[in-house]
N, C-alpha and C positions, 0 to 999 in steps of 0.2 A: 764355697764348694765343701765343704765337711756338709752343711746344712741340704744340701742339695741329692749328695750323697745317700746319706738318712732317709729323706723322704723317698729315692729312689725303691731303693732297699726294702725300707716298709710297704708301697706300693706291692710290689712284686714278690716279698714273702705272702702279703695277701691273697692272691693270684694261683699262686705253685700252691705252697701248704696248703695237705690232705692230711686226711688221719682217718683211716675204721678201723672200728670194734667190732670184736665179731664175738657172736657168743656160741660157747659151745658145748657139746657135751664129753665127760671126763668115764662114765658107763662106771661112775662106783655107787651111783644112785639110780632110782627110777624120778624123771622129772618129765613131763609130757603136758604139751598145750591142749592136749582133750581134756573134757569134764569128766570130772567123774563122782559118779550120786552121792558114795558113798563118803568123800572125803567133805565135811560141811566147812573146815574151820580155816577161816583165810588170812592167810600168815600175809604180813610185809618188811622186804630189805631193801635198805637202800643202801648202792655200792657208788662209789665214787671212783676216777679217773682223771688223772691231770695231765695236759697236756702244757707244751712249751712253745714258743716261738709260730702264734699265731695258728698251734694246730701243727705245725710240720714233723716237732718231736712228743713222745715217737709215733713212728710211722702205725703202729698199731698196735692195738690191746685185745688180749683175752680175756673173754671172762670164762671160764669153766660151774656152767650153768649149777649141776649136781655137787660140784665141790663146796659151790658158795652157801647153799643152803643145810648141806650136810657136817660143815664146821659150824652152824651154828645148829644142829640140831633135828634136823628137818629131812627125814630120808626116802617117802613118798611123796610125789610133790606132783597136783593136777591142776589142770585148768591156769598154767605158766601168764602171763602178761608184761610184759616188759613196754617201764614207761621211764622217757625223759622226765628229768625234774630239770625246771625252769625255774631259778629262784634271782630274789636281786641278788640277795650276797656273791650270787656267779656275775651277774653281769659288772657287779661294783671291780671284783677283781680282773675284769677283762678291761673295762675300762681303764684303772687304775693300774695296768701294768702296761697298757699299750700293747694287751696281745701278744703277752710274753707266759703270760700263765692262764690257762684256759680248763677250768674245772669242768670235767663233765658230769652229774649223778646220774643212776639211773634207779628206777624202783622196779624190784621187783615182786609179784604177786602170784601168790598160787594159794591152791587147796589143798589141806592134812585132812588124815582124817583124826577126830578128836578123842 
């Protein structure tokens, strides 16, 4: 009976749970998706957010893009690209924890003036 209940909980959890990541601006500095010819140097930042229980907790993460760049010393960023990073380590954590731990990594790529 316990095994059946556990299997049912896992099955329901895998269909019910969902989470979102919101990319926002805090208006602390200029971060734009537009390309700027004067900004030639590319910068790459990686950000990791952790989800639990098949992605159910927390239900929402917010990434304040200009704050992330400003905290790392970059003020005026253009040509912003956001990429999700899939790694073997991420897959290993998901399998080893049976979905209880789900790390999600994002690569923020932008251009700054030299």
